[in-house]
VOTORMI-848309 format. One record per residue (C-alpha): residue number from 1; x, y, z; residue in three letters. Coordinates in steps of 0.5 Angstrom, whole numbers, m for minus. Layout:
// residues N
{node NUM, {X, Y, Z}, 'ALA'}
...
END
This chain:
// residues 451
{node 1, {m29, 76, m8}, 'MET'}
{node 2, {m24, 73, m3}, 'GLN'}
{node 3, {m27, 71, 4}, 'ILE'}
{node 4, {m23, 71, 9}, 'THR'}
{node 5, {m22, 65, 14}, 'ILE'}
{node 6, {m20, 66, 22}, 'PRO'}
{node 7, {m14, 63, 24}, 'PRO'}
{node 8, {m16, 57, 28}, 'ASP'}
{node 9, {m25, 56, 24}, 'PRO'}
{node 10, {m30, 56, 29}, 'PRO'}
{node 11, {m36, 52, 28}, 'PRO'}
{node 12, {m42, 56, 24}, 'ILE'}
{node 13, {m48, 56, 31}, 'GLN'}
{node 14, {m55, 54, 28}, 'GLU'}
{node 15, {m59, 55, 33}, 'SER'}
{node 16, {m59, 61, 38}, 'PHE'}
{node 17, {m63, 63, 44}, 'LYS'}
{node 18, {m64, 70, 48}, 'ILE'}
{node 19, {m58, 68, 54}, 'THR'}
{node 20, {m53, 67, 48}, 'ASP'}
{node 21, {m52, 73, 47}, 'PHE'}
{node 22, {m50, 79, 53}, 'GLU'}
{node 23, {m53, 86, 54}, 'SER'}
{node 24, {m48, 93, 52}, 'ALA'}
{node 25, {m49, 94, 59}, 'GLU'}
{node 26, {m46, 88, 61}, 'THR'}
{node 27, {m39, 91, 57}, 'CYS'}
{node 28, {m40, 98, 59}, 'LYS'}
{node 29, {m37, 95, 64}, 'GLN'}
{node 30, {m31, 95, 62}, 'CYS'}
{node 31, {m31, 98, 55}, 'HIS'}
{node 32, {m33, 105, 58}, 'PRO'}
{node 33, {m31, 109, 52}, 'ASN'}
{node 34, {m33, 104, 46}, 'HIS'}
{node 35, {m40, 104, 50}, 'TYR'}
{node 36, {m41, 110, 50}, 'GLU'}
{node 37, {m39, 112, 42}, 'GLU'}
{node 38, {m44, 106, 40}, 'TRP'}
{node 39, {m50, 108, 45}, 'SER'}
{node 40, {m50, 115, 41}, 'GLY'}
{node 41, {m49, 111, 34}, 'SER'}
{node 42, {m55, 109, 30}, 'MET'}
{node 43, {m52, 102, 31}, 'HIS'}
{node 44, {m56, 102, 37}, 'ALA'}
{node 45, {m61, 107, 35}, 'TYR'}
{node 46, {m63, 102, 30}, 'ALA'}
{node 47, {m69, 99, 34}, 'LEU'}
{node 48, {m71, 106, 37}, 'LYS'}
{node 49, {m73, 111, 31}, 'ASP'}
{node 50, {m80, 113, 31}, 'PRO'}
{node 51, {m78, 113, 23}, 'VAL'}
{node 52, {m76, 105, 22}, 'TRP'}
{node 53, {m82, 103, 26}, 'PHE'}
{node 54, {m87, 107, 21}, 'ALA'}
{node 55, {m84, 105, 15}, 'LEU'}
{node 56, {m84, 98, 18}, 'HIS'}
{node 57, {m91, 98, 20}, 'SER'}
{node 58, {m93, 102, 14}, 'LYS'}
{node 59, {m90, 97, 8}, 'GLU'}
{node 60, {m92, 90, 13}, 'GLN'}
{node 61, {m100, 94, 13}, 'THR'}
{node 62, {m99, 93, 5}, 'HIS'}
{node 63, {m96, 88, 3}, 'PHE'}
{node 64, {m101, 84, 8}, 'GLN'}
{node 65, {m107, 88, 4}, 'GLU'}
{node 66, {m106, 90, m2}, 'ASN'}
{node 67, {m99, 84, m5}, 'GLU'}
{node 68, {m102, 78, 0}, 'ASN'}
{node 69, {m96, 76, 2}, 'PHE'}
{node 70, {m91, 76, 9}, 'ASP'}
{node 71, {m86, 82, 8}, 'LEU'}
{node 72, {m84, 78, 14}, 'GLY'}
{node 73, {m77, 79, 19}, 'GLN'}
{node 74, {m75, 83, 13}, 'PHE'}
{node 75, {m74, 90, 16}, 'CYS'}
{node 76, {m73, 86, 22}, 'ILE'}
{node 77, {m67, 82, 19}, 'MET'}
{node 78, {m61, 88, 20}, 'CYS'}
{node 79, {m65, 92, 25}, 'HIS'}
{node 80, {m65, 87, 31}, 'SER'}
{node 81, {m60, 81, 28}, 'PRO'}
{node 82, {m61, 78, 35}, 'ILE'}
{node 83, {m69, 78, 33}, 'ALA'}
{node 84, {m67, 75, 29}, 'PHE'}
{node 85, {m64, 70, 30}, 'LEU'}
{node 86, {m67, 68, 36}, 'THR'}
{node 87, {m75, 69, 31}, 'ASN'}
{node 88, {m76, 72, 38}, 'THR'}
{node 89, {m81, 77, 35}, 'ILE'}
{node 90, {m86, 71, 31}, 'PRO'}
{node 91, {m91, 77, 28}, 'ASP'}
{node 92, {m87, 82, 25}, 'PRO'}
{node 93, {m94, 86, 23}, 'ALA'}
{node 94, {m96, 87, 31}, 'SER'}
{node 95, {m87, 90, 32}, 'LEU'}
{node 96, {m90, 98, 35}, 'THR'}
{node 97, {m85, 103, 38}, 'LEU'}
{node 98, {m87, 102, 44}, 'GLU'}
{node 99, {m89, 94, 44}, 'SER'}
{node 100, {m81, 94, 42}, 'SER'}
{node 101, {m82, 97, 50}, 'SER'}
{node 102, {m83, 89, 52}, 'GLU'}
{node 103, {m77, 86, 49}, 'LEU'}
{node 104, {m71, 84, 52}, 'SER'}
{node 105, {m66, 89, 52}, 'SER'}
{node 106, {m61, 85, 47}, 'GLN'}
{node 107, {m67, 85, 42}, 'ILE'}
{node 108, {m68, 93, 44}, 'ARG'}
{node 109, {m61, 95, 43}, 'GLU'}
{node 110, {m60, 94, 35}, 'GLY'}
{node 111, {m54, 92, 33}, 'VAL'}
{node 112, {m50, 91, 40}, 'THR'}
{node 113, {m44, 89, 42}, 'CYS'}
{node 114, {m45, 82, 43}, 'SER'}
{node 115, {m49, 80, 36}, 'SER'}
{node 116, {m42, 85, 32}, 'CYS'}
{node 117, {m38, 81, 36}, 'HIS'}
{node 118, {m41, 74, 35}, 'ALA'}
{node 119, {m38, 74, 28}, 'VAL'}
{node 120, {m34, 68, 25}, 'THR'}
{node 121, {m35, 69, 17}, 'TYR'}
{node 122, {m37, 75, 13}, 'ALA'}
{node 123, {m45, 75, 10}, 'SER'}
{node 124, {m45, 75, 3}, 'PRO'}
{node 125, {m49, 80, m1}, 'THR'}
{node 126, {m57, 79, 1}, 'THR'}
{node 127, {m61, 78, m4}, 'ASN'}
{node 128, {m67, 78, m3}, 'VAL'}
{node 129, {m72, 74, m8}, 'ASN'}
{node 130, {m81, 76, m7}, 'SER'}
{node 131, {m82, 69, m11}, 'ASN'}
{node 132, {m80, 65, m7}, 'GLU'}
{node 133, {m85, 68, m2}, 'GLY'}
{node 134, {m81, 71, 3}, 'THR'}
{node 135, {m77, 77, 4}, 'LEU'}
{node 136, {m72, 74, 10}, 'ASP'}
{node 137, {m65, 73, 5}, 'GLY'}
{node 138, {m60, 75, 10}, 'ILE'}
{node 139, {m55, 70, 13}, 'GLU'}
{node 140, {m50, 71, 18}, 'TYR'}
{node 141, {m45, 66, 21}, 'PHE'}
{node 142, {m44, 67, 28}, 'PHE'}
{node 143, {m41, 63, 34}, 'HIS'}
{node 144, {m43, 66, 42}, 'THR'}
{node 145, {m40, 60, 45}, 'ASP'}
{node 146, {m43, 61, 51}, 'THR'}
{node 147, {m38, 56, 55}, 'VAL'}
{node 148, {m32, 60, 54}, 'ASN'}
{node 149, {m35, 66, 52}, 'HIS'}
{node 150, {m30, 68, 46}, 'ILE'}
{node 151, {m31, 75, 43}, 'LYS'}
{node 152, {m28, 75, 37}, 'TYR'}
{node 153, {m24, 83, 33}, 'GLY'}
{node 154, {m19, 86, 30}, 'PRO'}
{node 155, {m13, 85, 36}, 'ILE'}
{node 156, {m8, 80, 33}, 'GLU'}
{node 157, {m6, 80, 42}, 'ASP'}
{node 158, {m11, 81, 45}, 'PRO'}
{node 159, {m10, 79, 53}, 'ILE'}
{node 160, {m14, 75, 58}, 'ALA'}
{node 161, {m20, 77, 61}, 'SER'}
{node 162, {m25, 75, 67}, 'SER'}
{node 163, {m29, 75, 63}, 'TYR'}
{node 164, {m29, 73, 57}, 'HIS'}
{node 165, {m23, 70, 51}, 'GLN'}
{node 166, {m22, 74, 45}, 'SER'}
{node 167, {m19, 72, 39}, 'GLU'}
{node 168, {m17, 76, 34}, 'PHE'}
{node 169, {m21, 74, 27}, 'ASN'}
{node 170, {m18, 79, 21}, 'PRO'}
{node 171, {m25, 80, 18}, 'LEU'}
{node 172, {m27, 86, 23}, 'TYR'}
{node 173, {m22, 90, 19}, 'ARG'}
{node 174, {m24, 88, 12}, 'GLU'}
{node 175, {m31, 92, 8}, 'SER'}
{node 176, {m34, 84, 7}, 'GLU'}
{node 177, {m35, 84, 15}, 'TYR'}
{node 178, {m40, 90, 12}, 'CYS'}
{node 179, {m43, 86, 6}, 'MET'}
{node 180, {m50, 83, 9}, 'GLY'}
{node 181, {m54, 89, 12}, 'CYS'}
{node 182, {m50, 94, 7}, 'HIS'}
{node 183, {m51, 91, 0}, 'ASN'}
{node 184, {m58, 90, m2}, 'LEU'}
{node 185, {m61, 87, m8}, 'THR'}
{node 186, {m68, 85, m8}, 'ILE'}
{node 187, {m71, 81, m14}, 'ASP'}
{node 188, {m64, 82, m18}, 'GLY'}
{node 189, {m64, 90, m18}, 'ILE'}
{node 190, {m59, 93, m14}, 'GLY'}
{node 191, {m63, 98, m7}, 'ALA'}
{node 192, {m57, 99, m3}, 'GLU'}
{node 193, {m51, 98, m5}, 'MET'}
{node 194, {m46, 101, m1}, 'THR'}
{node 195, {m41, 95, m2}, 'PHE'}
{node 196, {m41, 94, m9}, 'ASP'}
{node 197, {m39, 101, m10}, 'GLU'}
{node 198, {m33, 101, m6}, 'TRP'}
{node 199, {m30, 94, m10}, 'SER'}
{node 200, {m26, 95, m15}, 'GLY'}
{node 201, {m25, 102, m15}, 'THR'}
{node 202, {m19, 106, m12}, 'ALA'}
{node 203, {m21, 105, m5}, 'TYR'}
{node 204, {m21, 98, m5}, 'GLN'}
{node 205, {m14, 98, m7}, 'ALA'}
{node 206, {m11, 103, m4}, 'MET'}
{node 207, {m13, 99, 3}, 'GLY'}
{node 208, {m19, 104, 5}, 'PHE'}
{node 209, {m24, 99, 7}, 'GLU'}
{node 210, {m30, 102, 11}, 'CYS'}
{node 211, {m27, 102, 17}, 'GLN'}
{node 212, {m23, 106, 15}, 'THR'}
{node 213, {m27, 112, 15}, 'CYS'}
{node 214, {m33, 110, 19}, 'HIS'}
{node 215, {m29, 107, 25}, 'MET'}
{node 216, {m24, 111, 26}, 'GLU'}
{node 217, {m18, 110, 29}, 'SER'}
{node 218, {m15, 113, 35}, 'TYR'}
{node 219, {m9, 110, 41}, 'SER'}
{node 220, {m12, 108, 47}, 'GLY'}
{node 221, {m14, 103, 52}, 'TYR'}
{node 222, {m19, 98, 50}, 'ALA'}
{node 223, {m20, 97, 57}, 'VAL'}
{node 224, {m22, 100, 63}, 'ASP'}
{node 225, {m15, 100, 66}, 'ILE'}
{node 226, {m18, 101, 73}, 'ASN'}
{node 227, {m21, 95, 72}, 'ILE'}
{node 228, {m15, 90, 68}, 'GLU'}
{node 229, {m9, 94, 70}, 'PRO'}
{node 230, {m4, 91, 65}, 'ASP'}
{node 231, {m8, 92, 59}, 'ALA'}
{node 232, {m2, 95, 54}, 'PRO'}
{node 233, {m3, 101, 50}, 'PHE'}
{node 234, {m6, 101, 43}, 'ARG'}
{node 235, {m4, 105, 36}, 'ASP'}
{node 236, {m10, 101, 33}, 'ASN'}
{node 237, {m17, 102, 36}, 'LEU'}
{node 238, {m23, 104, 34}, 'HIS'}
{node 239, {m29, 109, 34}, 'ARG'}
{node 240, {m34, 105, 34}, 'HIS'}
{node 241, {m40, 111, 34}, 'ASN'}
{node 242, {m40, 108, 26}, 'PHE'}
{node 243, {m40, 115, 24}, 'ALA'}
{node 244, {m45, 115, 19}, 'GLY'}
{node 245, {m49, 120, 15}, 'ILE'}
{node 246, {m57, 119, 19}, 'ASP'}
{node 247, {m58, 123, 24}, 'GLN'}
{node 248, {m62, 121, 31}, 'THR'}
{node 249, {m69, 125, 31}, 'LEU'}
{node 250, {m70, 124, 38}, 'THR'}
{node 251, {m67, 125, 44}, 'ASP'}
{node 252, {m61, 119, 45}, 'PHE'}
{node 253, {m55, 122, 48}, 'GLY'}
{node 254, {m48, 124, 44}, 'GLU'}
{node 255, {m52, 129, 39}, 'GLU'}
{node 256, {m47, 133, 39}, 'ASP'}
{node 257, {m42, 129, 38}, 'ALA'}
{node 258, {m45, 124, 32}, 'GLN'}
{node 259, {m48, 131, 28}, 'ALA'}
{node 260, {m40, 133, 29}, 'GLU'}
{node 261, {m38, 125, 26}, 'ALA'}
{node 262, {m43, 127, 21}, 'ILE'}
{node 263, {m39, 133, 20}, 'TYR'}
{node 264, {m33, 131, 19}, 'GLN'}
{node 265, {m35, 125, 15}, 'LEU'}
{node 266, {m38, 130, 10}, 'LEU'}
{node 267, {m32, 136, 10}, 'SER'}
{node 268, {m28, 132, 5}, 'THR'}
{node 269, {m34, 128, 2}, 'ALA'}
{node 270, {m34, 133, m4}, 'ALA'}
{node 271, {m31, 138, m8}, 'ASP'}
{node 272, {m35, 143, m14}, 'ILE'}
{node 273, {m32, 148, m17}, 'ALA'}
{node 274, {m33, 153, m23}, 'ILE'}
{node 275, {m31, 149, m29}, 'VAL'}
{node 276, {m33, 153, m35}, 'SER'}
{node 277, {m29, 160, m36}, 'GLU'}
{node 278, {m31, 165, m33}, 'VAL'}
{node 279, {m33, 171, m37}, 'PRO'}
{node 280, {m29, 178, m35}, 'GLN'}
{node 281, {m36, 182, m36}, 'TYR'}
{node 282, {m43, 181, m37}, 'VAL'}
{node 283, {m48, 185, m41}, 'TYR'}
{node 284, {m55, 187, m37}, 'GLU'}
{node 285, {m60, 183, m42}, 'SER'}
{node 286, {m55, 178, m42}, 'ASP'}
{node 287, {m55, 171, m40}, 'THR'}
{node 288, {m50, 168, m35}, 'LEU'}
{node 289, {m48, 161, m37}, 'LEU'}
{node 290, {m44, 158, m31}, 'VAL'}
{node 291, {m42, 151, m31}, 'GLN'}
{node 292, {m41, 147, m23}, 'VAL'}
{node 293, {m37, 141, m23}, 'GLY'}
{node 294, {m39, 137, m17}, 'ILE'}
{node 295, {m33, 131, m16}, 'THR'}
{node 296, {m34, 125, m11}, 'ASN'}
{node 297, {m28, 124, m6}, 'ASN'}
{node 298, {m32, 118, m2}, 'ALA'}
{node 299, {m31, 110, m2}, 'GLY'}
{node 300, {m38, 110, m5}, 'HIS'}
{node 301, {m43, 113, m9}, 'ASN'}
{node 302, {m46, 119, m7}, 'LEU'}
{node 303, {m49, 119, m3}, 'PRO'}
{node 304, {m51, 112, m1}, 'THR'}
{node 305, {m55, 107, 2}, 'GLY'}
{node 306, {m62, 109, 3}, 'VAL'}
{node 307, {m61, 114, m3}, 'THR'}
{node 308, {m69, 114, m4}, 'PHE'}
{node 309, {m70, 118, 2}, 'SER'}
{node 310, {m64, 122, 2}, 'ARG'}
{node 311, {m62, 130, m1}, 'GLN'}
{node 312, {m55, 131, m4}, 'LEU'}
{node 313, {m58, 138, m9}, 'TRP'}
{node 314, {m54, 145, m11}, 'LEU'}
{node 315, {m56, 151, m9}, 'GLU'}
{node 316, {m53, 157, m13}, 'VAL'}
{node 317, {m56, 165, m12}, 'LEU'}
{node 318, {m53, 169, m15}, 'VAL'}
{node 319, {m54, 177, m13}, 'ASN'}
{node 320, {m53, 184, m16}, 'SER'}
{node 321, {m52, 189, m9}, 'GLY'}
{node 322, {m58, 187, m5}, 'GLU'}
{node 323, {m62, 184, m11}, 'ASN'}
{node 324, {m63, 177, m11}, 'THR'}
{node 325, {m65, 175, m19}, 'PHE'}
{node 326, {m64, 169, m19}, 'TYR'}
{node 327, {m64, 163, m15}, 'ARG'}
{node 328, {m64, 154, m14}, 'SER'}
{node 329, {m63, 149, m9}, 'GLY'}
{node 330, {m68, 154, m4}, 'HIS'}
{node 331, {m73, 152, 2}, 'LEU'}
{node 332, {m80, 154, 3}, 'ASN'}
{node 333, {m82, 155, 9}, 'ASN'}
{node 334, {m84, 149, 11}, 'ASN'}
{node 335, {m76, 148, 9}, 'LYS'}
{node 336, {m77, 143, 3}, 'ASP'}
{node 337, {m74, 143, m3}, 'LEU'}
{node 338, {m79, 144, m10}, 'TYR'}
{node 339, {m77, 138, m13}, 'ASP'}
{node 340, {m83, 133, m15}, 'PHE'}
{node 341, {m86, 133, m9}, 'TYR'}
{node 342, {m87, 139, m7}, 'ILE'}
{node 343, {m87, 143, m14}, 'ASP'}
{node 344, {m90, 138, m18}, 'PRO'}
{node 345, {m90, 143, m24}, 'LEU'}
{node 346, {m83, 146, m24}, 'GLU'}
{node 347, {m86, 153, m22}, 'GLU'}
{node 348, {m81, 155, m17}, 'GLU'}
{node 349, {m76, 151, m18}, 'ASP'}
{node 350, {m74, 148, m25}, 'PRO'}
{node 351, {m66, 148, m26}, 'ASP'}
{node 352, {m67, 145, m18}, 'LEU'}
{node 353, {m60, 139, m18}, 'ILE'}
{node 354, {m61, 134, m14}, 'ILE'}
{node 355, {m57, 127, m13}, 'PHE'}
{node 356, {m60, 122, m10}, 'ASN'}
{node 357, {m65, 115, m14}, 'THR'}
{node 358, {m72, 116, m15}, 'VAL'}
{node 359, {m76, 108, m14}, 'LEU'}
{node 360, {m82, 106, m19}, 'TYR'}
{node 361, {m86, 101, m18}, 'ASP'}
{node 362, {m90, 96, m25}, 'ALA'}
{node 363, {m95, 100, m24}, 'GLU'}
{node 364, {m90, 107, m26}, 'GLY'}
{node 365, {m92, 111, m19}, 'ASP'}
{node 366, {m87, 114, m16}, 'SER'}
{node 367, {m83, 117, m10}, 'GLY'}
{node 368, {m83, 117, m2}, 'LEU'}
{node 369, {m90, 117, m2}, 'ARG'}
{node 370, {m92, 111, m6}, 'ASN'}
{node 371, {m85, 106, m8}, 'VAL'}
{node 372, {m81, 103, m3}, 'SER'}
{node 373, {m76, 99, m5}, 'VAL'}
{node 374, {m78, 93, m2}, 'GLU'}
{node 375, {m84, 93, m8}, 'ARG'}
{node 376, {m81, 97, m12}, 'MET'}
{node 377, {m79, 94, m20}, 'ALA'}
{node 378, {m74, 100, m22}, 'TYR'}
{node 379, {m71, 106, m20}, 'MET'}
{node 380, {m67, 112, m23}, 'SER'}
{node 381, {m60, 114, m20}, 'ASP'}
{node 382, {m58, 121, m21}, 'TYR'}
{node 383, {m53, 118, m15}, 'THR'}
{node 384, {m45, 121, m16}, 'ILE'}
{node 385, {m40, 115, m17}, 'PRO'}
{node 386, {m35, 114, m13}, 'THR'}
{node 387, {m29, 118, m17}, 'ASN'}
{node 388, {m33, 120, m21}, 'GLY'}
{node 389, {m36, 127, m22}, 'SER'}
{node 390, {m43, 130, m25}, 'LYS'}
{node 391, {m42, 138, m29}, 'ILE'}
{node 392, {m48, 142, m28}, 'VAL'}
{node 393, {m51, 149, m33}, 'THR'}
{node 394, {m55, 153, m32}, 'TYR'}
{node 395, {m56, 159, m35}, 'GLU'}
{node 396, {m58, 164, m33}, 'ILE'}
{node 397, {m62, 172, m37}, 'PRO'}
{node 398, {m60, 178, m33}, 'ILE'}
{node 399, {m64, 184, m31}, 'PRO'}
{node 400, {m63, 190, m33}, 'GLU'}
{node 401, {m62, 195, m28}, 'ASN'}
{node 402, {m57, 192, m24}, 'MET'}
{node 403, {m51, 194, m19}, 'SER'}
{node 404, {m44, 194, m23}, 'ASN'}
{node 405, {m43, 187, m21}, 'SER'}
{node 406, {m46, 180, m20}, 'LEU'}
{node 407, {m44, 175, m15}, 'LYS'}
{node 408, {m46, 167, m17}, 'PHE'}
{node 409, {m46, 163, m12}, 'SER'}
{node 410, {m46, 155, m9}, 'ALA'}
{node 411, {m46, 151, m5}, 'ARG'}
{node 412, {m46, 143, m4}, 'LEU'}
{node 413, {m52, 141, 1}, 'ARG'}
{node 414, {m53, 135, 4}, 'PHE'}
{node 415, {m60, 132, 10}, 'ARG'}
{node 416, {m62, 124, 11}, 'ALA'}
{node 417, {m70, 126, 10}, 'LEU'}
{node 418, {m74, 131, 7}, 'PRO'}
{node 419, {m78, 134, 13}, 'PRO'}
{node 420, {m85, 133, 8}, 'PHE'}
{node 421, {m83, 125, 9}, 'PHE'}
{node 422, {m81, 126, 17}, 'LEU'}
{node 423, {m87, 130, 18}, 'ARG'}
{node 424, {m91, 124, 14}, 'GLU'}
{node 425, {m89, 118, 18}, 'LEU'}
{node 426, {m88, 121, 25}, 'VAL'}
{node 427, {m94, 128, 26}, 'PRO'}
{node 428, {m90, 132, 31}, 'GLY'}
{node 429, {m83, 130, 30}, 'ALA'}
{node 430, {m78, 135, 31}, 'ASP'}
{node 431, {m76, 138, 25}, 'GLU'}
{node 432, {m71, 142, 27}, 'THR'}
{node 433, {m67, 135, 28}, 'LYS'}
{node 434, {m66, 134, 21}, 'LEU'}
{node 435, {m59, 138, 20}, 'THR'}
{node 436, {m57, 140, 15}, 'ILE'}
{node 437, {m49, 139, 12}, 'PHE'}
{node 438, {m45, 144, 7}, 'ASP'}
{node 439, {m40, 140, 4}, 'LEU'}
{node 440, {m36, 144, 0}, 'ASP'}
{node 441, {m38, 153, m3}, 'SER'}
{node 442, {m36, 157, m8}, 'ILE'}
{node 443, {m38, 164, m11}, 'SER'}
{node 444, {m35, 168, m17}, 'ILE'}
{node 445, {m35, 176, m18}, 'GLU'}
{node 446, {m37, 178, m25}, 'ILE'}
{node 447, {m37, 186, m27}, 'PRO'}
{node 448, {m44, 188, m31}, 'ILE'}
{node 449, {m43, 192, m36}, 'ILE'}
{node 450, {m50, 198, m37}, 'GLN'}
{node 451, {m52, 198, m45}, 'ASP'}
END
């Protein structure tokens, strides 16, 4: 891997204090558009997410009581880089959503402006090793320069500012910028490997970086022209909503914009098609065989990231008139899928096709309830690889006394988190915020010949 070096390499700062960083509220004055986009992003939500706090507390307790091991800053290091660098939370096990309100704004803002724009060199893949006695593993390269107030970014010809200096750093245009937090191995096992999934693919060869899809380009002003009237109109600005596939689950602002950004991403992320020969007709009491192909159009695996909690699945319905005589990928009354968490005997949905990963610990326990990524021994990977596809076969018995035709329909659906897990982690949480997005759909009609 080739690491981009800035034209005039700054020194690597060795120690940090809170006052080395500004609150995003300070940046809002001159960069209102960027601030508004960021303020509704998952980066801004990183240390406000009740699901994250519940998982953080659960794992801190588990490691202390069962492993005699210090989980340390593992969850904090990416969700609040400033807290990690300044050791502002020396006892992570005591951190709760309620106690976080006492932290400074720079910490509570999670992945915030002054942390992102202090980056000077790419962090390598985060490799953590429990044998070393801690899971603190990320390596940041920041330079805050509180004397000259230098901010780094992707604009080659930044204008002078009354508040801070700006320097061009080509790293901000490259996927390597994102690698530290989005490429994680634990004891040599790939846990969240989005950068590696992208690296070496046709997307990299064609110049599609993380920023291409997740920081959409647009034309406009990088600064409020009421403050800087001589600011140039630029064609290469980037959205700071960091569109992804996670959603805020509490009232946070910009929810509609976030949902629309997720939909736009997912609407082109995959295609489904019937890849088997479609019969001209079928007989009653016969078996319909249909093969559905799913093609991944994204620049990484589908899904990616915390794949062990994602739900990407096929919903299939077969109808004849008003009679639905086959279904798979449907939801129960609690809006949960009949997967192995809800339907362990596979009595309700033995044909469920879901694309995710399943974690296992050393004792063979599996799944979200029992195993976290921090303590997995291995995983099963059912995701769709980059530039790849999968074919799923359905064999569907056709009952007697059907109407003159049947309709086979399928759609590829996604949501970031299963409702049962949200209920268990955050009792009383608003499950309606777990939006289901449909990526693609297809249907065919086939005549039925009665015996």
